[in-house]
C-alpha positions, 0 to 999 in steps of 0.5 A: 825628481821623476816626471809624473807623466812618465810614471803613469801606469808604472808606479803606485803613488800615494796622495796626501789629502786635500787640506781642510780646516779640521787639519789646521790649528788655526783661529780662523772660522771655517766660513773664511777662505782657506786658500787665503792662508797661502798668503796669511800663514804659509808656514801653517800650510807647510807644517801640515803638508810635512806631516803627510810627507813624513807619513810617506805620500809622494804627491801633494795637492795644492791649497788652491781648490776654490781659488777662482775669481767667482769663489774669491769674490765671496770674500773680497779677495779676487784681486789676490787670485794670482798671488793665492794660486802661485803661493799655493804651488810654491808652498807645496814645492817647499814641502819636498814631495816628489810631485805637485798636483794643482787643484781647481774646482769645476767652474765656468770656463772663464774662471777655469782659464784664469786660474789655470793661467795663474797656476801654470807659471809655477810648474805644477806636474798635474791638474786636478779638476775637482767636481762632479757633473754630467758628461757634457759639462765635465768634458767641456771643462776638460777640453778648455783646460787641455787646450792650454796645457798638456799636463796630466789632468785628473777628473771625475767619472761623469755622472752620465756618459763617459769622461773624455780627455782626462788622463786620470779618473778619480773617485773621492769621499765615499766609505772604504766599501763604497769606494771599492764598489765605485772602483770596480765600476770604473775599471769596467769603463776606463783604461786610464789610471785610476785615483781613489781617495776614500774616507777611512772613517772618524775615530770615536771613543770617550777616552784617548785610549778608546780613540787610539784603539779606533784609529788602529782599527781604522788603519788596519781597514785602510791597509786592507783597502789599499791592497784591494784597491791596487789589485782592482787597478788603482794607481793613485791611493789617497784619503778624503779631505782632512784625513789623518796622516796615519791613514796616508802612512798605512797606504804608503807602507802597504803599497811600497814596491808594488806593481801597478795593475792596469785596466783595459776598460773591459773589466780585466785589469792586468799587471804592468811592469 
């Protein structure tokens, strides 16, 4: 299994989306703790991951986004913090992806460091710090994490100013068009590898046939998006949380074997190889 750090600025990589209740056939309510499923029903998480592995994703994100102490206290689950986080990495590893990215939400420093300490013994290959903030807050959180590990760190572009210390810069959740606009802006300011995870849209239609046609149309749009994102300098291409495997598969198929276009932070991406 290649080291993710060694693939930065070299290989195009497709990322499976973050899990949401929408992807899971489960009786629990959305108001309950999704991360607790790592312990309650690891097979359900594993089965869901495998659909994206089959679709062609190389990278998987652990189901640990809100598994810090403050978030878990809302459910009375803070004593299970270590078990939830470590199970999240182990399930991701069992799914057989090439790379495991451990997810954490932006939080106060003590929460970040405690969760990180729970994740690291299971050897994820990267940390994804998810959340938007102004530069001072975001860069302080990045500094805290980087003081504990040299794993590649994924972080957002700061709301004002420049994100400093992250190894990969991401944008997630916007429409296909808006995501490309944001990617163009990122290429003007960052030389780090870029990750983009748009929302390809929700198929609509009164009948199954209509919904399937809508899925096919959205998949075509996703294919066009993936090509343009690669040309603009994205190395990691995924989709928004809860997106269907068909969109992952579309990106994987269209990007297979393509070269990375590396930006120089001056709006002039260039091919590397």
